[in-house]
Structures are given as C-alpha cells and as structure tokens.
N, C-alpha and C positions, 0 to 999 in steps of 0.2 A: 644913616637914614635909608639908604638904598638897600641895606642888608635885610631889614625886617619885611619889606614887601616881597622880596624874593622868597623869604621863608614862608610867608603866608600863601604865596602862590604854590609853593611845593606841597604844603599840607592840603590845600584845596584839591590839587591834582590827585593826591593819594585817596582822598575821600570819594572823589568822582569815580576813580577806578574801582574802589571797593563796592560802591553802589551798583555800578555797571556789571560787575562780576556776580553780585547777588541776583540781579535781575536776570542775567543769562542762565544762572543755575536754577532759578525758580520757574522759568518758562517751560521746560520739558516735564516738570512734575505736575502741573495743572491738568494737562490732558490725561496723564496716568490716573490721577484721582478720579477724574470724571468717568474714565473707562471702567475703573474698579467699582465706582458707584453704580454704573450702568449694568454691570454684570451681576451685582448682588441685589437681586430683586426678591421681594417677599412674595408669599403665597397670594396675598390680596392684590399685589401689583400684577401678578400673572393672571388673576381672574378678572379684576376690575380695571386694569390699565394703570398708567403712570399717575402719580399724585400731582395735583395742581395747587400752587400757593406755597405757604410756608411749610417747612419740614418738621413742624412740631408734631407730637404724638397724637393729640386729640383734635388739632386743627387741620390735620391733613385731609384733603379732599381728593376724590378719585374720579377719573373720567369714566363714564358709562360706555362700555364697549357694545358695539352693535353686533347683530347676528352675523355680519359679514366676517368679523374677526375669528369666528369659530368655524371649524370645518363642518360642512353640512353633511348630515347623515344620509345614507343612500335611501332613495325612495322605497317605501315598503309596498308590496303588492297585496291587495286584498283578495284572498282566495276564498271562494265560497264552496264549502264542502257540502255534499248532499247529506241530508239528515237520514240516519238509518231508519228503516221502516220497522215499526213495532210489530213483533210477531205475536200472534195470538197464542195463548198457552194451549198446548195439546192435551193437557190433563184437565179433568173436571175439578173445579175448586171445591174443596171439602168445606162443609159448613162448620163454623166454630162455635155456634150457639149450642149450649147443652140442651138436650131434649127435656121436656117437662116430665117431672116424676109421675109415675102411674098412680091413678086414684086407688086408694086402699079399699079393700072389701070390708064390709061390716063385720064379717066373721073372720077377719084376718088373725093369724096367730102371732103372738107378741114375744119378743126377745127382750128380757130385762138385763141391762148391763149396769153393774154397781162396782164401785172402787174409788181409787184416787185419781191423780191427774193423768196417769197413763191410761186408765180405763176411760176417762173422759175423752181424750184424743182418739183412742181406738174406737170408742162408741160413735163418735161423729162420722168417722169414715165407714163404719159398719152401716150407718144410716144411708150413706151414699151408695154403698154396695148393693143394698136391697131397695134402692129407690124405684127400680123398674119391676119389682116383684109385688104385685097387688095383694098377695095373700100373706105377706110377712111385714110386720111393723116392729121397729127397734125403738125401745124406750131406754134412754140413758139417764141414770140417776147416780151421778158421781160427785164427789167432794174432793177437791185437789189436795188438801192437806190432811185427809183422814187416813185411818188405818185401824189396826187391831190393838194398838198400844194406848193411844190417847183417847180413851172413851169419854174423858171429861170434855174434850173438844167436840167430838162427833161420835155418837154411839150407834154403830151399825146394828147392834143387837135389838135396838128399839125401832129403828127406822125400816129395817128390811121387812118385817111382817106387814108394815103399812104399805110398802111398795108392792108387795105380792098381792095384797088385797085390792089395790087400785088397778093394777095392770093385768092380773090373772095371766101370768106368762106361761108360754109353752116351753121355754128354755131360759135358764138363768146363767149369766156369764159373770164371773167374779175375777177382778184383777186388782190386787192391792198388796202392800208390803214395802213399797219404796220409802215410806215415812216411818217404818217401825224400828229402825235401828237407833233406839234411844231408851232411856230408863223408863221403867214401867211402875205404875202405882198398884201395888198389891196389898189390899187392905189398908192398914195405917202406915205401911212402910213403902219406901221407894227402892226398887231393885235395879241394880246397874245392868246394862245390856251385856249379854254374853255369859252370864252365870247359869248354873244348872237350874236354879229356881226360876230364872227369867224364861228359859226355854220351856220348862214344864208348864208354866202358866200360859205361854204363847200357844203351845199345842192345844191346851184346853180351850182357848178361845177359837182356834181354827175349827175344832170339833163342834163347838157351840154354833158357829156361823153356818157350817155345813148342815147341822141339824135343822136350823131354821129354813135354809134353802131347799132342803129335801122334803119338807112337809107337803108341798103341792104335788109330789110324785112326778116331777118333770126332770128332764136331763139337766145336769149341772156341769158347767165347764169352768175350770179354774185356769186362767191364763198365767203362765210363768213370767217372771221378771226378766228383762233383757240385761245385758252387761252394761256397766257404767264405766266412765273414764277412770275413776279412782280404783286402783287395784284392790285396796282393802275393802272398799264397798262392794266390788264385784265378788270378792271371795265370800263375803257374808251373804250376798244374795244367792249364791250357789247353794248354801245351806238352807236358805228359805225355800228355794224351789224344791229341794229334796223333801222338806216337810210338807209342802203343798201337795206334791205328787202322792206321797204315801197316804195322807189323810183323805184326799178326795177320791182316790181309788178304793179306799176302805169303805167309803160311803156310796160306792157305785157310780161315781162321777168320772169325768175324764180330765186329764191334765193336758193343756195345750203348751207344748214346749216351743218357745220362740228364741231360745238362746243362740242357736247357730245362725240365725238370720241377721245378727248384729255383731258378729265377730268374724275374724279372718280365719285362714286355714290353721293357724297356730292357736286359735282360741283367744286372741287378743281383741280388745275393744277397737272398733273402727268408726270413724265419723262418716266416711263415704263408702257405700257398698252398692250391691245390686238391689234395685227396687222390685216390685211385684212383676214388672214386665221384663226383668233381666237386664235392664240398663243401669249404668253407673249413675248414682244420684246421692245427694247429701241426705243422710238419714237422721243425724243427731244435731242438736243445737250446740252453740259454742261452749256451754257450761258442761257438756259431756253427760247430761242427765236427760234433758227434754228431747222430744221428737220433733222433727220437721214434718211437713205435710206428707212427704214420701215415706218417712218412717212410720207415721200413723197409719197410712194406707197399707203398709206392709204388715203391721200388727193386725189390722182388720182382715187382711187376706188369710192369715193363719186361722183366725176364728171363723171366718166365713165358711171355710170347708167343713168344719165340724157342725156348724149350724145347719147348713144345707143337707148334711147327711141325716140329721135328726128330723128336719122338717122337709124331707124330700117330697112328701105327698101334699104339701100345702099349696102348691100352684094349681089353679083351676084349669090351666091349659095342659097339664101333665097327666098322662094316663099310665097307670102302673099295670104292666102286663104280668099276669101270673097264670096259674093253672085254671082259674075260674073264668077268665075272659079270653083265653086264647081260642082261635077258631079250630074246629075239629079237622084233622087231616083228611078224613074220609069224605068230607063235604066238598073237597076241591073238585072241579070238573076234570073228567078223564081226558087224556090227550088223544087226539085223533091218530090212528095207526093205519097205514096203508095196507090194503088187503094182500098185496103181493110181497109185503115185507116178511122176511124170514126171522123168526124169533129164535134166539139161541141163548143159552145160559152163559154169562161171562165166566171165563176161567182164568186162572193164573198162568202166566207164561213159564214161571219157574216150577210150578206144581199143578199141573192140569187137574189132577184128581182131587184137589182141595174142595172145589165147588161141585163136584159130582159129574163133571164133564171131562172127557179125555181127548176130544177132537176139536179142531178148528174148522171154520167154514172153508169149504173147498178141499177138504182132505180126501185123498183117494185111497181106498183100501188097498193093501198090498196084494199082488198077484199070487195065485196059488203055487206057481212054479218058482223054484228058487232062482234068485238073480245070479248072473254070472259074475264071478269075481276075477278081476284082472290081476295077474302077478307082476305085470310090468309097472314099475314106479313112474308116476307122472313127473314132469319137470319140477312141479312145486314140491313134491315129496323128496325128490333128489336134492333140491336146494335146502329144504328145512331139516332133513334128516342127515344128509351126508355132506352138505355144504358144496355140492357140485352144481355148476351152472351149465345149462345146455349150450351147445355150440350155436353160434350165430349162423343164420342162413348164408349160403355162399354168395359172395358178391356184395354183401352189406358192408357198410363202412366200418363196423366193429368186428368184421371177420378177419382175424389176424393169422389165419392158417397160411402156411407157405405152399404155393402152388408149384409143383415140379413141371419139368418140360414134357414129361410123358402125359401128365394130366391135361396140359394145354393142347397137346396134339390130339388127344381124344376128344376134347371139346371142339 
C-alpha cells in the first residue's frame, strides 16, 4: 500500500517539472514576437498610426494622427515681385483691314478669262490684282470640269461667242487642258487618247477656239499648264503646252509659260516653292493637282504682267510721254551767267585737239628764247635710271659714311 503513493508522488513531480520547464522556455519568446510585430508595420500604420481593436483585416481600426506627429514644413516667405512695366511699342501698328476696291469707271476695259478649274482660281486672283485699277475689269467665265475634248459636257465653241458679246473684252485669257487627257468622241467613233487621230482632231479644235477668240481683234493670251505630281500626267502636259504655244503664236497671240514657277531646279514637281513675293509657301494641294491660294496668286502674277503690257494706257492717272507731248528743249529758261565768267570750250585731256581747243585755262605761252637744258641728272633721274641714291646729308642718322680723324680736325 505504501509503494503506490510513492509512485504517484514521483509522477506528479515529473509533470510539475515539465510544466515549469515549458513555462520558462515560453517566457523569453513572448517579448520577441511582440518586438517582431512592432517592427513589421504596414504603410497604413506608418501613415495613420497603430490599429486599435481586433487584428482582423476589415475590422481593423486606426488612430488618427495629429499634425504634431508630422514634421512641420519650414515657413514660406511671401515675396512680392514688382510687376514689369509695359513698354509702348516703338513702331506704328499697321492696319490689317484690306482697303476697299476702287470704283470702276464706266468705260473701263475688260479682261475675259475662260477655261477650267485652273483658270477659275487664276481668274479670282486676277480680279484681286486689278482691284485698285479703276480702268480695268476682269470677268471670269470658267467651268471646272470643262475642256476641248468633252464638248458634250460643256461646249466652249458655243459659249465663247456669247461671252464675247456680253463683255466686249479688250483682252482674252484662255487656260484649259487639264481635263483633256481622255478619249475623244469624233463623229460616231471614240478615239483613245494619244493616237495620231486624237492629236489631229485636238489641234483642229485649238485652231477653232483661237479663231473665235480672234474675231474681236483683241490680244489673246493662252496660259500654259503647270506641272502635276503624276510624272506621266506632267509628261503629257508638256506636249499640250507645245501645241498651245505653236498654235497661239500662229494666230498672233502670246503664250504665258508658267512651268518654271511650279518645279524645282531639276524640273521636278514641288508642293512648296517661292510665292510671288519670293517667300517659301505651299503652292499645291495634297492631291498634287489643285492650287492653294498662294499658287493661284502666283498664276495670276504671270498673267498680270502680260495684261498690264497690253492695257498700259487704260489707267486714267497714267500719262504716256511720247514725241507729241514732250516739252520743247528750246522753251526752257536760260541759265544766268556771270558777266565776269570766262567761257571756254571743254577739251579732252588725252586729246586736246578733238574739240577744237588746244589750251587749258591759265596756260602761259612759251618764251621766244630757248630754255636752258641742264646736263646734270637730278637725284630722281639717278634713282630711276641708274638705281643710285644720293648720299644723306652729313650728320643725319642715316649718314653711314666713316669720318676720318683729318676730317674731324678740319671741322
């Protein structure tokens, strides 16, 4: 009976020792975990403080930190800078409003412009070019898709006589051909572009149009076509321009060549080039065919020079001076001449006998006795003829002659 209690007491002691040992080992781990948890703070904990309450994800609450917890920014100074004074412009502001066009005279001479879309754009700028000329009026009668091929669409051979009757022009300007690179209806058959029959009929139509334009007996200008972006199209237009030039000059008109104004030095198509003022500007549209405003104005600039040459006497404020209205030279008042002034005939310095005179003012006649001639050469003659230089005067710094004792004793 006494052995069992002793065994129980022994087991109880071992259990107590094991619990005590576990407690001792667990005590130093608790502060370590708390320190580790204290060190691993999240971004929200650093911004908003330590959580309060349970450690759940969505139930965690944060303490609001006051402004004292954040370092205060240094106080900023308010600097008042003086406002810069506005300087008055030293140049006179140019007016941007366009001047009103001049009122046209009742007997103003008219310029008739006919053709396709290029003629229409050129004609509009030609109107602006002569806006301040009261004696010149520009009438534009253009059809954008017209030409000499599609007479079924627009027939210039019927409409041109009507326009001439309505406007009574003093000059006729023609520009067309951009739409003529297509098949042509000749009688009952259609002829393909580029054949010999096609060009023969096309030249006949050019002559017919020039015949109609030449009936009023006024100057006729045919404006050539510019280069286009398509190389094949530009090559065909070169042939068109050759035909226009030959036929219009045969009828006594003038050909206005604008090709060089829309190509570069190598003769290639350009989108941007020099405008009429010599400044770089965009001349052509994106399709490589149409003209921008600067391109239209450049076309009109070419034509304007020819029109002004034919209508140079149209301006009422211009006076043409010729032999009939020049003042006579004998009617000019005579210049006042001093009584003591000596008149002499101007003579030439290289040939006095050319104008009939052989003496200058102040000339003294030679003496009857012969002048004495010196046989001694002057220092200049010695230097130029013999290369000998005269000795420097004695005592001068450039006198390099050696003075002997005998000479010094005599001095």
